[in-house]
C-alpha positions in Angstrom: -0.1 0.1 -0.1 2.8 2.5 0.7 4.5 1.6 -2.5 1.5 2.1 -4.7 1.0 5.6 -3.2 4.3 6.7 -4.6 4.7 8.3 -8.0 6.3 6.5 -10.8 9.9 7.3 -11.9 8.8 7.6 -15.3 6.4 6.1 -17.9 6.7 2.2 -18.0 8.5 1.3 -21.1 10.1 4.4 -21.5 13.3 3.6 -19.3 14.9 0.9 -17.3 15.4 0.9 -13.3 16.0 -1.6 -10.9 12.9 -1.7 -8.6 10.5 -3.6 -6.5 8.2 -4.3 -9.4 8.7 -8.3 -8.7 7.7 -7.9 -5.2 4.6 -6.0 -6.2 3.7 -8.8 -8.7 4.2 -11.4 -6.0 1.8 -9.5 -3.9 -0.7 -9.4 -6.8 -0.6 -13.1 -7.1 -1.5 -13.5 -3.5 -4.5 -11.1 -3.9 -5.8 -12.5 -7.1 -5.2 -16.3 -6.1 -6.2 -15.9 -2.4 -3.1 -17.9 -1.5 0.3 -17.0 0.1 3.0 -16.8 -2.5 4.8 -19.7 -1.3 1.7 -21.9 -1.4 1.0 -20.7 -5.0 4.3 -21.0 -6.4 4.6 -24.7 -4.8 1.2 -25.7 -6.2 1.6 -24.1 -9.8 5.1 -24.4 -10.4 7.5 -26.0 -8.0 5.7 -29.4 -7.7 4.8 -29.7 -11.5 8.4 -29.2 -12.3 9.6 -31.4 -9.4 11.8 -28.7 -7.9 12.1 -30.3 -4.5 15.0 -28.0 -3.3 13.3 -24.6 -3.8 11.4 -23.0 -1.1 11.6 -20.0 1.3 12.6 -21.9 4.4 15.6 -24.1 4.8 14.5 -27.3 6.9 17.1 -28.3 9.5 17.6 -31.8 7.6 18.8 -29.8 4.7 21.4 -27.4 6.4 24.3 -29.5 5.6 23.8 -28.9 2.0 23.7 -25.1 2.2 26.5 -23.5 0.5 29.2 -21.1 2.1 29.2 -17.6 0.6 32.6 -15.6 -0.1 33.7 -12.3 -0.5 36.3 -11.3 -3.0 39.2 -9.2 -1.5 41.9 -8.2 -4.0 44.0 -6.7 -1.3 46.5 -7.7 0.0 46.5 -11.1 -2.1 43.1 -12.5 -3.5 41.6 -13.1 0.0 38.3 -15.0 0.2 36.6 -14.2 3.6 33.7 -16.1 4.6 30.4 -14.1 4.5 27.7 -16.6 5.2 28.2 -20.0 6.9 25.5 -22.7 6.7 25.9 -23.6 10.3 24.7 -20.3 11.5 22.6 -18.8 8.6 19.4 -17.3 9.5 17.3 -19.2 7.0 17.2 -22.0 9.2 16.4 -20.1 12.4 13.0 -19.3 11.8 9.9 -19.9 9.5 9.4 -17.2 6.9 6.2 -15.3 7.2 6.5 -12.6 4.5 7.1 -14.1 0.9 9.0 -11.7 -1.4 8.3 -12.0 -4.9 11.6 -10.6 -5.7 13.9 -12.4 -3.3 14.1 -15.1 -0.7 13.7 -18.5 -2.4 16.5 -21.0 -1.9 17.4 -23.2 -4.6 20.0 -25.5 -6.2 21.9 -25.4 -9.7 19.7 -28.6 -10.6 16.5 -27.1 -9.6 17.0 -23.7 -11.2 18.0 -25.6 -14.5 14.4 -27.2 -14.6 13.2 -23.8 -14.5 15.3 -22.7 -17.2 14.6 -25.4 -19.3 10.8 -24.8 -18.9 11.3 -21.5 -20.5 13.8 -22.8 -23.4 10.8 -25.2 -24.1 8.4 -22.4 -24.6 6.9 -22.8 -21.2 5.8 -26.2 -21.6 6.5 -29.3 -19.6 6.5 -32.8 -21.6 4.0 -30.7 -24.1 1.8 -29.5 -21.3 1.7 -25.8 -21.1 2.8 -24.4 -17.7 3.3 -20.6 -18.9 0.9 -19.1 -21.4 2.0 -18.5 -24.8 1.3 -14.8 -24.5 3.5 -14.7 -21.4 6.2 -16.5 -23.1 6.0 -14.2 -25.7 6.6 -11.2 -23.2 9.5 -12.9 -21.6 11.3 -13.1 -24.8 10.5 -9.6 -26.2 12.3 -6.4 -25.2 9.9 -4.2 -23.4 11.7 -0.9 -23.4 12.2 -0.5 -27.1 16.0 -0.1 -26.9 18.9 -1.1 -24.8 19.4 -0.5 -21.1 22.5 1.5 -21.9 20.8 4.0 -23.8 19.1 5.0 -20.3 22.4 5.8 -18.8 22.9 2.6 -17.0 26.1 1.2 -18.8 26.5 -1.9 -16.7 24.6 -3.7 -14.0 26.5 -6.0 -11.7 28.6 -7.9 -13.8 26.5 -7.4 -17.1 27.4 -4.8 -19.9 24.1 -3.3 -20.8 24.9 -2.2 -24.5 23.0 -4.2 -26.7 20.9 -5.6 -23.9 17.2 -4.9 -23.4 14.8 -5.9 -20.7 11.7 -8.1 -21.0 9.0 -8.9 -18.7 11.2 -11.3 -16.6 15.0 -10.3 -17.4 17.7 -9.6 -20.0 17.4 -9.8 -23.6 20.1 -9.5 -26.1 18.8 -7.2 -28.8 22.3 -6.2 -30.4 25.1 -8.5 -29.6 28.1 -6.5 -28.6 31.8 -7.6 -28.8 31.6 -8.2 -25.0 28.6 -10.7 -25.6 29.2 -14.1 -27.2 25.5 -14.6 -27.8 22.6 -14.4 -30.1 19.9 -12.0 -30.5 17.1 -13.2 -28.3 19.4 -14.6 -25.5 17.5 -14.4 -22.2 18.8 -14.1 -18.6 19.7 -12.7 -15.5 22.5 -12.5 -12.9 22.3 -12.7 -9.1 24.2 -11.1 -6.3 26.6 -13.7 -5.5 28.3 -14.3 -8.9 25.3 -16.2 -10.0 24.0 -16.3 -13.7 21.7 -18.1 -15.9 21.0 -17.8 -19.6 19.0 -19.3 -22.3 20.1 -19.5 -26.1 17.0 -20.2 -27.8 18.6 -20.1 -31.3 21.2 -22.9 -30.2 18.6 -24.6 -28.1 20.2 -24.8 -24.8 20.4 -23.3 -21.3 22.9 -22.6 -18.5 23.0 -22.0 -14.7 26.3 -20.8 -13.3 26.6 -20.5 -9.3 29.7 -19.1 -7.8 28.5 -18.1 -4.3 31.2 -15.1 -4.3 30.5 -11.6 -3.6 30.2 -9.1 -5.3 29.1 -10.1 -8.5 31.7 -8.3 -10.6 34.6 -9.8 -8.9 35.7 -11.6 -12.0 
């Protein structure tokens, strides 16, 4: 309610900025469906894809599989101090009650690849549609009519934005640049701890890269 009372930074589609839009989308899902976001995702996506390790809360019996996260410190000599250690990470200490559409899900590379492959297969799982054809069209199509760099954002985290547009759900390559080894239409996005996934629809493959290293532009 507080967010919706604030003015927009610009007309939707005219520019790009990192925002809480996905959090708002998650709340809209709860209002429209009448379910909490965790239940909605579990019933409509996670269970259907058999993403058994993707959830907002880390059960005690899975804590030994939780990856440590490190921080890259160039001086004095490529030092990697530990940031989060699975034994005392807060996810296992309490149940989650506020489910964010934009953050908070725990997952694995194997689980996330199942999601990426769903997108690669045009939103279908074994020829059964999970995402509507119209939704997949919006995911694949640039929504800002130009690249992100044209708005003055030359890079975001580890990603250069020249030639990169943004769709309903992530980045879309609209003009491969010398810094991209990719094709027009490649879709993907990165995460804070040097994580990245992308889908090459032309070459028909998807990739998930998880490094657990802060910040994302370390290498």
